[in-house]
PDB file of N, CA, C and O in Angstrom:
ATOM      1  N   MET A   1       1.117 -23.284 -22.300  1.00  0.00           N
ATOM      2  CA  MET A   1       0.298 -23.799 -21.481  1.00  0.00           C
ATOM      3  C   MET A   1      -1.186 -24.085 -21.940  1.00  0.00           C
ATOM      4  O   MET A   1      -1.973 -24.941 -22.343  1.00  0.00           O
ATOM      5  N   GLU A   2      -0.964 -22.426 -21.504  1.00  0.00           N
ATOM      6  CA  GLU A   2      -3.000 -21.838 -21.927  1.00  0.00           C
ATOM      7  C   GLU A   2      -3.317 -22.389 -22.934  1.00  0.00           C
ATOM      8  O   GLU A   2      -4.156 -23.285 -22.841  1.00  0.00           O
ATOM      9  N   ASN A   3      -2.928 -22.152 -23.851  1.00  0.00           N
ATOM     10  CA  ASN A   3      -3.521 -22.364 -24.987  1.00  0.00           C
ATOM     11  C   ASN A   3      -3.509 -23.755 -25.644  1.00  0.00           C
ATOM     12  O   ASN A   3      -4.070 -23.934 -26.725  1.00  0.00           O
ATOM     13  N   THR A   4      -2.858 -24.754 -24.980  1.00  0.00           N
ATOM     14  CA  THR A   4      -2.543 -25.952 -25.050  1.00  0.00           C
ATOM     15  C   THR A   4      -4.361 -26.246 -23.640  1.00  0.00           C
ATOM     16  O   THR A   4      -5.321 -26.770 -24.206  1.00  0.00           O
ATOM     17  N   LEU A   5      -4.443 -26.107 -23.037  1.00  0.00           N
ATOM     18  CA  LEU A   5      -5.020 -26.289 -21.846  1.00  0.00           C
ATOM     19  C   LEU A   5      -7.083 -25.243 -22.878  1.00  0.00           C
ATOM     20  O   LEU A   5      -8.280 -25.384 -22.628  1.00  0.00           O
ATOM     21  N   VAL A   6      -6.728 -24.846 -23.355  1.00  0.00           N
ATOM     22  CA  VAL A   6      -7.951 -23.747 -24.440  1.00  0.00           C
ATOM     23  C   VAL A   6      -7.957 -24.774 -25.064  1.00  0.00           C
ATOM     24  O   VAL A   6      -8.763 -25.641 -24.726  1.00  0.00           O
ATOM     25  N   PHE A   7      -6.991 -25.027 -26.265  1.00  0.00           N
ATOM     26  CA  PHE A   7      -7.827 -26.102 -26.766  1.00  0.00           C
ATOM     27  C   PHE A   7      -8.198 -27.800 -26.878  1.00  0.00           C
ATOM     28  O   PHE A   7      -8.652 -28.508 -27.777  1.00  0.00           O
ATOM     29  N   TYR A   8      -7.674 -28.082 -25.229  1.00  0.00           N
ATOM     30  CA  TYR A   8      -8.587 -29.356 -24.192  1.00  0.00           C
ATOM     31  C   TYR A   8      -9.740 -28.736 -24.220  1.00  0.00           C
ATOM     32  O   TYR A   8     -10.643 -29.153 -24.945  1.00  0.00           O
ATOM     33  N   ILE A   9      -9.837 -28.039 -23.719  1.00  0.00           N
ATOM     34  CA  ILE A   9     -12.008 -26.979 -22.714  1.00  0.00           C
ATOM     35  C   ILE A   9     -12.185 -27.701 -24.486  1.00  0.00           C
ATOM     36  O   ILE A   9     -12.265 -28.917 -24.663  1.00  0.00           O
ATOM     37  N   GLU A  10     -12.222 -26.565 -25.773  1.00  0.00           N
ATOM     38  CA  GLU A  10     -12.666 -26.494 -26.258  1.00  0.00           C
ATOM     39  C   GLU A  10     -13.354 -28.083 -26.695  1.00  0.00           C
ATOM     40  O   GLU A  10     -14.547 -28.255 -26.949  1.00  0.00           O
ATOM     41  N   CYS A  11     -12.465 -28.983 -26.708  1.00  0.00           N
ATOM     42  CA  CYS A  11     -12.418 -30.273 -27.437  1.00  0.00           C
ATOM     43  C   CYS A  11     -13.104 -30.796 -26.812  1.00  0.00           C
ATOM     44  O   CYS A  11     -13.747 -31.667 -27.398  1.00  0.00           O
ATOM     45  N   SER A  12     -13.478 -30.554 -24.860  1.00  0.00           N
ATOM     46  CA  SER A  12     -14.470 -31.723 -23.981  1.00  0.00           C
ATOM     47  C   SER A  12     -15.193 -31.087 -24.302  1.00  0.00           C
ATOM     48  O   SER A  12     -16.096 -31.817 -24.711  1.00  0.00           O
ATOM     49  N   LYS A  13     -15.660 -29.408 -24.505  1.00  0.00           N
ATOM     50  CA  LYS A  13     -17.281 -29.159 -24.631  1.00  0.00           C
ATOM     51  C   LYS A  13     -17.804 -29.644 -26.114  1.00  0.00           C
ATOM     52  O   LYS A  13     -18.887 -29.834 -26.667  1.00  0.00           O
ATOM     53  N   LYS A  14     -17.091 -29.690 -26.277  1.00  0.00           N
ATOM     54  CA  LYS A  14     -17.748 -29.983 -27.920  1.00  0.00           C
ATOM     55  C   LYS A  14     -18.300 -31.813 -27.670  1.00  0.00           C
ATOM     56  O   LYS A  14     -19.370 -32.169 -28.165  1.00  0.00           O
ATOM     57  N   GLU A  15     -17.301 -32.958 -26.754  1.00  0.00           N
ATOM     58  CA  GLU A  15     -17.655 -33.681 -26.999  1.00  0.00           C
ATOM     59  C   GLU A  15     -18.852 -33.859 -25.724  1.00  0.00           C
ATOM     60  O   GLU A  15     -19.354 -34.979 -25.816  1.00  0.00           O
ATOM     61  N   VAL A  16     -19.066 -33.565 -25.301  1.00  0.00           N
ATOM     62  CA  VAL A  16     -19.848 -32.862 -24.155  1.00  0.00           C
ATOM     63  C   VAL A  16     -21.432 -32.676 -24.488  1.00  0.00           C
ATOM     64  O   VAL A  16     -22.428 -32.969 -23.826  1.00  0.00           O
ATOM     65  N   LYS A  17     -21.282 -32.079 -25.758  1.00  0.00           N
ATOM     66  CA  LYS A  17     -22.549 -31.398 -26.640  1.00  0.00           C
ATOM     67  C   LYS A  17     -22.908 -32.635 -27.783  1.00  0.00           C
ATOM     68  O   LYS A  17     -23.908 -32.627 -28.501  1.00  0.00           O
ATOM     69  N   ARG A  18     -21.553 -33.990 -27.770  1.00  0.00           N
ATOM     70  CA  ARG A  18     -22.391 -34.961 -28.846  1.00  0.00           C
ATOM     71  C   ARG A  18     -22.490 -35.964 -27.859  1.00  0.00           C
ATOM     72  O   ARG A  18     -23.245 -36.827 -28.307  1.00  0.00           O
ATOM     73  N   LEU A  19     -22.011 -36.332 -26.500  1.00  0.00           N
ATOM     74  CA  LEU A  19     -22.125 -37.237 -25.540  1.00  0.00           C
ATOM     75  C   LEU A  19     -23.780 -36.709 -25.269  1.00  0.00           C
ATOM     76  O   LEU A  19     -24.469 -37.621 -24.811  1.00  0.00           O
ATOM     77  N   LYS A  20     -24.614 -35.235 -25.502  1.00  0.00           N
ATOM     78  CA  LYS A  20     -25.933 -35.127 -24.870  1.00  0.00           C
ATOM     79  C   LYS A  20     -26.284 -35.635 -26.196  1.00  0.00           C
ATOM     80  O   LYS A  20     -26.174 -36.854 -26.064  1.00  0.00           O
ATOM     81  N   ASN A  21     -26.483 -35.502 -26.863  1.00  0.00           N
ATOM     82  CA  ASN A  21     -26.988 -35.415 -28.519  1.00  0.00           C
ATOM     83  C   ASN A  21     -27.289 -36.684 -28.110  1.00  0.00           C
ATOM     84  O   ASN A  21     -28.212 -36.709 -27.296  1.00  0.00           O
ATOM     85  N   GLU A  22     -26.593 -38.268 -28.543  1.00  0.00           N
ATOM     86  CA  GLU A  22     -26.532 -39.174 -28.802  1.00  0.00           C
ATOM     87  C   GLU A  22     -27.297 -39.641 -27.736  1.00  0.00           C
ATOM     88  O   GLU A  22     -27.800 -40.738 -27.977  1.00  0.00           O
ATOM     89  N   ILE A  23     -27.656 -38.999 -26.206  1.00  0.00           N
ATOM     90  CA  ILE A  23     -27.887 -39.391 -25.380  1.00  0.00           C
ATOM     91  C   ILE A  23     -29.343 -39.241 -25.882  1.00  0.00           C
ATOM     92  O   ILE A  23     -30.191 -40.133 -25.838  1.00  0.00           O
ATOM     93  N   GLU A  24     -29.565 -37.631 -26.506  1.00  0.00           N
ATOM     94  CA  GLU A  24     -31.473 -37.576 -26.569  1.00  0.00           C
ATOM     95  C   GLU A  24     -32.011 -39.063 -28.056  1.00  0.00           C
ATOM     96  O   GLU A  24     -33.167 -39.407 -28.301  1.00  0.00           O
ATOM     97  N   LYS A  25     -30.864 -39.549 -28.668  1.00  0.00           N
ATOM     98  CA  LYS A  25     -31.324 -39.862 -29.877  1.00  0.00           C
ATOM     99  C   LYS A  25     -31.249 -41.663 -29.641  1.00  0.00           C
ATOM    100  O   LYS A  25     -31.509 -42.444 -30.556  1.00  0.00           O
ATOM    101  N   THR A  26     -30.799 -42.149 -28.085  1.00  0.00           N
ATOM    102  CA  THR A  26     -30.611 -43.664 -28.622  1.00  0.00           C
ATOM    103  C   THR A  26     -32.006 -43.882 -27.356  1.00  0.00           C
ATOM    104  O   THR A  26     -32.576 -43.352 -26.403  1.00  0.00           O
ATOM    105  N   THR A  27     -31.964 -45.122 -28.274  1.00  0.00           N
ATOM    106  CA  THR A  27     -33.552 -45.956 -27.443  1.00  0.00           C
ATOM    107  C   THR A  27     -33.234 -47.182 -26.613  1.00  0.00           C
ATOM    108  O   THR A  27     -34.078 -47.784 -25.949  1.00  0.00           O
ATOM    109  N   ASN A  28     -31.984 -47.498 -26.697  1.00  0.00           N
ATOM    110  CA  ASN A  28     -31.684 -48.639 -25.766  1.00  0.00           C
ATOM    111  C   ASN A  28     -31.217 -48.163 -24.843  1.00  0.00           C
ATOM    112  O   ASN A  28     -30.263 -47.391 -24.745  1.00  0.00           O
ATOM    113  N   ASP A  29     -32.289 -48.883 -23.619  1.00  0.00           N
ATOM    114  CA  ASP A  29     -31.393 -48.236 -22.595  1.00  0.00           C
ATOM    115  C   ASP A  29     -30.356 -48.118 -21.928  1.00  0.00           C
ATOM    116  O   ASP A  29     -30.084 -47.247 -21.102  1.00  0.00           O
ATOM    117  N   TYR A  30     -29.144 -49.865 -22.608  1.00  0.00           N
ATOM    118  CA  TYR A  30     -28.327 -50.429 -21.887  1.00  0.00           C
ATOM    119  C   TYR A  30     -27.076 -48.811 -23.160  1.00  0.00           C
ATOM    120  O   TYR A  30     -25.990 -48.301 -22.886  1.00  0.00           O
ATOM    121  N   SER A  31     -27.553 -48.699 -23.796  1.00  0.00           N
ATOM    122  CA  SER A  31     -26.374 -47.737 -24.651  1.00  0.00           C
ATOM    123  C   SER A  31     -26.604 -46.299 -23.921  1.00  0.00           C
ATOM    124  O   SER A  31     -25.552 -45.694 -23.717  1.00  0.00           O
ATOM    125  N   GLU A  32     -28.034 -45.509 -23.405  1.00  0.00           N
ATOM    126  CA  GLU A  32     -28.127 -44.696 -22.563  1.00  0.00           C
ATOM    127  C   GLU A  32     -27.678 -44.688 -21.560  1.00  0.00           C
ATOM    128  O   GLU A  32     -27.124 -43.664 -21.160  1.00  0.00           O
ATOM    129  N   MET A  33     -27.762 -46.005 -20.655  1.00  0.00           N
ATOM    130  CA  MET A  33     -26.873 -45.672 -19.484  1.00  0.00           C
ATOM    131  C   MET A  33     -25.080 -45.858 -19.843  1.00  0.00           C
ATOM    132  O   MET A  33     -24.347 -44.870 -19.894  1.00  0.00           O
ATOM    133  N   TRP A  34     -24.910 -46.333 -19.918  1.00  0.00           N
ATOM    134  CA  TRP A  34     -23.464 -45.976 -20.666  1.00  0.00           C
ATOM    135  C   TRP A  34     -23.258 -44.266 -21.123  1.00  0.00           C
ATOM    136  O   TRP A  34     -22.242 -43.662 -20.778  1.00  0.00           O
ATOM    137  N   LEU A  35     -24.003 -43.813 -21.673  1.00  0.00           N
ATOM    138  CA  LEU A  35     -23.420 -42.683 -22.787  1.00  0.00           C
ATOM    139  C   LEU A  35     -23.331 -41.775 -21.559  1.00  0.00           C
ATOM    140  O   LEU A  35     -22.256 -41.232 -21.300  1.00  0.00           O
ATOM    141  N   LYS A  36     -24.523 -41.564 -20.706  1.00  0.00           N
ATOM    142  CA  LYS A  36     -24.684 -41.209 -19.490  1.00  0.00           C
ATOM    143  C   LYS A  36     -23.340 -41.666 -18.375  1.00  0.00           C
ATOM    144  O   LYS A  36     -23.271 -41.088 -17.290  1.00  0.00           O
ATOM    145  N   GLY A  37     -22.610 -42.426 -18.641  1.00  0.00           N
ATOM    146  CA  GLY A  37     -20.990 -42.222 -17.568  1.00  0.00           C
ATOM    147  C   GLY A  37     -20.241 -41.927 -18.294  1.00  0.00           C
ATOM    148  O   GLY A  37     -19.156 -41.421 -18.006  1.00  0.00           O
ATOM    149  N   ALA A  38     -20.645 -42.176 -19.409  1.00  0.00           N
ATOM    150  CA  ALA A  38     -19.399 -41.199 -20.799  1.00  0.00           C
ATOM    151  C   ALA A  38     -19.240 -39.641 -20.143  1.00  0.00           C
ATOM    152  O   ALA A  38     -18.132 -39.347 -19.693  1.00  0.00           O
ATOM    153  N   LEU A  39     -20.225 -38.738 -20.089  1.00  0.00           N
ATOM    154  CA  LEU A  39     -20.793 -38.272 -19.802  1.00  0.00           C
ATOM    155  C   LEU A  39     -20.565 -37.227 -18.916  1.00  0.00           C
ATOM    156  O   LEU A  39     -20.135 -36.135 -19.290  1.00  0.00           O
ATOM    157  N   ALA A  40     -20.825 -37.494 -17.785  1.00  0.00           N
ATOM    158  CA  ALA A  40     -20.364 -37.604 -16.363  1.00  0.00           C
ATOM    159  C   ALA A  40     -18.946 -37.493 -16.151  1.00  0.00           C
ATOM    160  O   ALA A  40     -18.442 -36.641 -15.418  1.00  0.00           O
ATOM    161  N   THR A  41     -18.099 -38.641 -17.009  1.00  0.00           N
ATOM    162  CA  THR A  41     -16.913 -38.164 -16.759  1.00  0.00           C
ATOM    163  C   THR A  41     -16.152 -37.049 -17.757  1.00  0.00           C
ATOM    164  O   THR A  41     -15.094 -36.504 -17.441  1.00  0.00           O
ATOM    165  N   GLU A  42     -16.705 -36.856 -18.731  1.00  0.00           N
ATOM    166  CA  GLU A  42     -16.819 -35.881 -19.888  1.00  0.00           C
ATOM    167  C   GLU A  42     -16.570 -34.225 -19.114  1.00  0.00           C
ATOM    168  O   GLU A  42     -15.679 -33.376 -19.103  1.00  0.00           O
ATOM    169  N   GLU A  43     -17.803 -34.382 -18.576  1.00  0.00           N
ATOM    170  CA  GLU A  43     -18.006 -33.044 -17.470  1.00  0.00           C
ATOM    171  C   GLU A  43     -17.518 -33.186 -16.706  1.00  0.00           C
ATOM    172  O   GLU A  43     -17.828 -32.208 -16.027  1.00  0.00           O
ATOM    173  N   THR A  44     -16.325 -34.196 -15.706  1.00  0.00           N
ATOM    174  CA  THR A  44     -15.644 -33.714 -14.770  1.00  0.00           C
ATOM    175  C   THR A  44     -14.741 -33.718 -15.552  1.00  0.00           C
ATOM    176  O   THR A  44     -14.297 -32.648 -15.137  1.00  0.00           O
ATOM    177  N   LYS A  45     -13.862 -34.054 -16.560  1.00  0.00           N
ATOM    178  CA  LYS A  45     -12.829 -33.649 -17.645  1.00  0.00           C
ATOM    179  C   LYS A  45     -12.723 -32.557 -18.050  1.00  0.00           C
ATOM    180  O   LYS A  45     -11.719 -31.977 -18.463  1.00  0.00           O
ATOM    181  N   LEU A  46     -14.537 -31.954 -17.886  1.00  0.00           N
ATOM    182  CA  LEU A  46     -13.942 -30.367 -18.171  1.00  0.00           C
ATOM    183  C   LEU A  46     -13.944 -29.234 -17.207  1.00  0.00           C
ATOM    184  O   LEU A  46     -13.502 -28.086 -17.234  1.00  0.00           O
ATOM    185  N   THR A  47     -14.623 -29.989 -16.309  1.00  0.00           N
ATOM    186  CA  THR A  47     -14.662 -28.749 -15.242  1.00  0.00           C
ATOM    187  C   THR A  47     -12.888 -28.942 -14.376  1.00  0.00           C
ATOM    188  O   THR A  47     -12.185 -27.934 -14.444  1.00  0.00           O
ATOM    189  N   MET A  48     -12.726 -29.275 -14.177  1.00  0.00           N
ATOM    190  CA  MET A  48     -10.661 -30.029 -14.060  1.00  0.00           C
ATOM    191  C   MET A  48     -10.256 -29.484 -14.806  1.00  0.00           C
ATOM    192  O   MET A  48      -9.309 -28.828 -14.372  1.00  0.00           O
ATOM    193  N   LEU A  49     -10.503 -29.269 -16.282  1.00  0.00           N
ATOM    194  CA  LEU A  49      -9.422 -27.925 -17.049  1.00  0.00           C
ATOM    195  C   LEU A  49      -9.475 -26.809 -16.853  1.00  0.00           C
ATOM    196  O   LEU A  49      -8.521 -26.041 -16.983  1.00  0.00           O
ATOM    197  N   GLU A  50     -10.851 -26.433 -16.424  1.00  0.00           N
ATOM    198  CA  GLU A  50     -11.423 -25.367 -16.821  1.00  0.00           C
ATOM    199  C   GLU A  50     -11.083 -24.704 -15.314  1.00  0.00           C
ATOM    200  O   GLU A  50     -11.083 -23.491 -15.101  1.00  0.00           O
ATOM    201  N   ASN A  51     -10.765 -25.837 -14.210  1.00  0.00           N
ATOM    202  CA  ASN A  51     -10.045 -25.045 -13.008  1.00  0.00           C
ATOM    203  C   ASN A  51      -9.056 -25.077 -13.157  1.00  0.00           C
ATOM    204  O   ASN A  51      -8.423 -24.111 -12.730  1.00  0.00           O
ATOM    205  N   LEU A  52      -8.248 -26.254 -13.889  1.00  0.00           N
ATOM    206  CA  LEU A  52      -6.823 -25.910 -13.816  1.00  0.00           C
ATOM    207  C   LEU A  52      -6.123 -24.657 -14.508  1.00  0.00           C
ATOM    208  O   LEU A  52      -5.083 -24.188 -14.047  1.00  0.00           O
ATOM    209  N   LEU A  53      -6.936 -23.986 -15.977  1.00  0.00           N
ATOM    210  CA  LEU A  53      -7.138 -22.864 -17.096  1.00  0.00           C
ATOM    211  C   LEU A  53      -7.167 -21.516 -15.812  1.00  0.00           C
ATOM    212  O   LEU A  53      -6.311 -20.636 -15.907  1.00  0.00           O
ATOM    213  N   SER A  54      -8.201 -21.460 -14.656  1.00  0.00           N
ATOM    214  CA  SER A  54      -8.299 -20.322 -13.927  1.00  0.00           C
ATOM    215  C   SER A  54      -6.666 -20.758 -13.221  1.00  0.00           C
ATOM    216  O   SER A  54      -5.682 -20.033 -13.368  1.00  0.00           O
ATOM    217  N   GLU A  55      -6.651 -21.794 -12.616  1.00  0.00           N
ATOM    218  CA  GLU A  55      -4.970 -21.661 -11.933  1.00  0.00           C
ATOM    219  C   GLU A  55      -4.030 -21.152 -12.168  1.00  0.00           C
ATOM    220  O   GLU A  55      -3.060 -20.794 -11.501  1.00  0.00           O
ATOM    221  N   GLN A  56      -4.449 -21.073 -13.714  1.00  0.00           N
ATOM    222  CA  GLN A  56      -3.515 -21.305 -14.188  1.00  0.00           C
ATOM    223  C   GLN A  56      -3.216 -19.275 -14.578  1.00  0.00           C
ATOM    224  O   GLN A  56      -2.482 -18.448 -14.037  1.00  0.00           O
ATOM    225  N   GLN A  57      -3.807 -19.218 -15.273  1.00  0.00           N
ATOM    226  CA  GLN A  57      -3.951 -17.414 -14.736  1.00  0.00           C
ATOM    227  C   GLN A  57      -3.475 -17.017 -13.694  1.00  0.00           C
ATOM    228  O   GLN A  57      -2.433 -16.361 -13.704  1.00  0.00           O
ATOM    229  N   MET A  58      -4.225 -17.368 -12.377  1.00  0.00           N
ATOM    230  CA  MET A  58      -3.782 -16.128 -10.966  1.00  0.00           C
ATOM    231  C   MET A  58      -2.474 -16.761 -11.070  1.00  0.00           C
ATOM    232  O   MET A  58      -1.803 -15.753 -10.847  1.00  0.00           O
ATOM    233  N   LEU A  59      -1.436 -17.876 -11.279  1.00  0.00           N
ATOM    234  CA  LEU A  59      -0.342 -18.165 -11.413  1.00  0.00           C
ATOM    235  C   LEU A  59       0.211 -16.835 -12.002  1.00  0.00           C
ATOM    236  O   LEU A  59       0.927 -16.066 -11.362  1.00  0.00           O
ATOM    237  N   ASP A  60      -0.307 -16.587 -13.648  1.00  0.00           N
ATOM    238  CA  ASP A  60       0.030 -16.494 -13.750  1.00  0.00           C
ATOM    239  C   ASP A  60       0.359 -14.811 -14.109  1.00  0.00           C
ATOM    240  O   ASP A  60       1.257 -14.236 -14.725  1.00  0.00           O
ATOM    241  N   ARG A  61      -1.013 -14.318 -13.292  1.00  0.00           N
ATOM    242  CA  ARG A  61      -1.044 -12.622 -12.270  1.00  0.00           C
ATOM    243  C   ARG A  61      -0.335 -12.740 -11.957  1.00  0.00           C
ATOM    244  O   ARG A  61       0.648 -12.364 -12.595  1.00  0.00           O
ATOM    245  N   ILE A  62      -0.107 -13.669 -10.097  1.00  0.00           N
ATOM    246  CA  ILE A  62       0.738 -13.571  -9.209  1.00  0.00           C
ATOM    247  C   ILE A  62       2.474 -12.743  -9.868  1.00  0.00           C
ATOM    248  O   ILE A  62       3.102 -11.715  -9.615  1.00  0.00           O
ATOM    249  N   SER A  63       2.675 -14.190 -10.984  1.00  0.00           N
ATOM    250  CA  SER A  63       4.177 -14.219 -11.204  1.00  0.00           C
ATOM    251  C   SER A  63       3.920 -12.567 -11.814  1.00  0.00           C
ATOM    252  O   SER A  63       4.281 -11.686 -11.034  1.00  0.00           O
ATOM    253  N   LYS A  64       3.356 -12.135 -13.075  1.00  0.00           N
ATOM    254  CA  LYS A  64       3.693 -10.556 -13.117  1.00  0.00           C
ATOM    255  C   LYS A  64       3.294  -9.506 -12.109  1.00  0.00           C
ATOM    256  O   LYS A  64       3.118  -8.435 -12.690  1.00  0.00           O
ATOM    257  N   PHE A  65       3.085  -9.425 -10.791  1.00  0.00           N
ATOM    258  CA  PHE A  65       2.945  -8.925 -10.286  1.00  0.00           C
ATOM    259  C   PHE A  65       4.007  -8.865  -9.148  1.00  0.00           C
ATOM    260  O   PHE A  65       4.279  -8.023  -8.293  1.00  0.00           O
ATOM    261  N   THR A  66       4.627 -10.410  -9.562  1.00  0.00           N
ATOM    262  CA  THR A  66       5.888 -10.171  -8.325  1.00  0.00           C
ATOM    263  C   THR A  66       6.908 -10.297  -9.313  1.00  0.00           C
ATOM    264  O   THR A  66       8.007 -10.560  -8.824  1.00  0.00           O
ATOM    265  N   TYR A  67       6.881 -10.193 -10.513  1.00  0.00           N
ATOM    266  CA  TYR A  67       7.878  -9.728 -11.319  1.00  0.00           C
ATOM    267  C   TYR A  67       8.358  -8.174 -11.334  1.00  0.00           C
ATOM    268  O   TYR A  67       9.527  -7.801 -11.235  1.00  0.00           O
ATOM    269  N   GLU A  68       7.026  -7.212 -11.503  1.00  0.00           N
ATOM    270  CA  GLU A  68       6.900  -5.480 -11.723  1.00  0.00           C
ATOM    271  C   GLU A  68       7.576  -5.219  -9.894  1.00  0.00           C
ATOM    272  O   GLU A  68       8.514  -4.473  -9.610  1.00  0.00           O
ATOM    273  N   ILE A  69       6.943  -5.888  -9.116  1.00  0.00           N
ATOM    274  CA  ILE A  69       7.523  -4.852  -7.314  1.00  0.00           C
ATOM    275  C   ILE A  69       9.050  -5.716  -7.596  1.00  0.00           C
ATOM    276  O   ILE A  69       9.748  -4.704  -7.655  1.00  0.00           O
ATOM    277  N   GLU A  70       9.774  -6.550  -7.751  1.00  0.00           N
ATOM    278  CA  GLU A  70      10.689  -7.041  -8.042  1.00  0.00           C
ATOM    279  C   GLU A  70      11.662  -6.296  -9.372  1.00  0.00           C
ATOM    280  O   GLU A  70      12.801  -6.682  -9.631  1.00  0.00           O
ATOM    281  N   SER A  71      10.892  -5.071 -10.192  1.00  0.00           N
ATOM    282  CA  SER A  71      12.062  -4.625 -11.007  1.00  0.00           C
ATOM    283  C   SER A  71      11.670  -3.207 -10.750  1.00  0.00           C
ATOM    284  O   SER A  71      12.067  -2.364 -11.554  1.00  0.00           O
ATOM    285  N   TYR A  72      10.891  -2.810  -9.660  1.00  0.00           N
ATOM    286  CA  TYR A  72      10.860  -1.447  -8.972  1.00  0.00           C
ATOM    287  C   TYR A  72      11.834  -1.508  -8.119  1.00  0.00           C
ATOM    288  O   TYR A  72      12.756  -0.695  -8.047  1.00  0.00           O
ATOM    289  N   GLY A  73      11.668  -2.527  -7.397  1.00  0.00           N
ATOM    290  CA  GLY A  73      12.337  -2.434  -5.908  1.00  0.00           C
ATOM    291  C   GLY A  73      13.887  -2.267  -6.412  1.00  0.00           C
ATOM    292  O   GLY A  73      14.796  -2.155  -5.588  1.00  0.00           O
TER     293      GLY A  73
END
């Protein structure tokens, strides 16, 4: 699961970068507002994915620690 999350995070980072570039290039106010909305959505998605990865890594460490305790006890 961790590799999948890393893949999605990298894709989301690329999309955020692409949207920021599109916002800089656009001359249409309507397009700019739409792109800013899409950017806000993508940044929220990126934050959620990064938080999910952090939680997954923490759970993996706890599981490993628990396994080590059980194997010694």
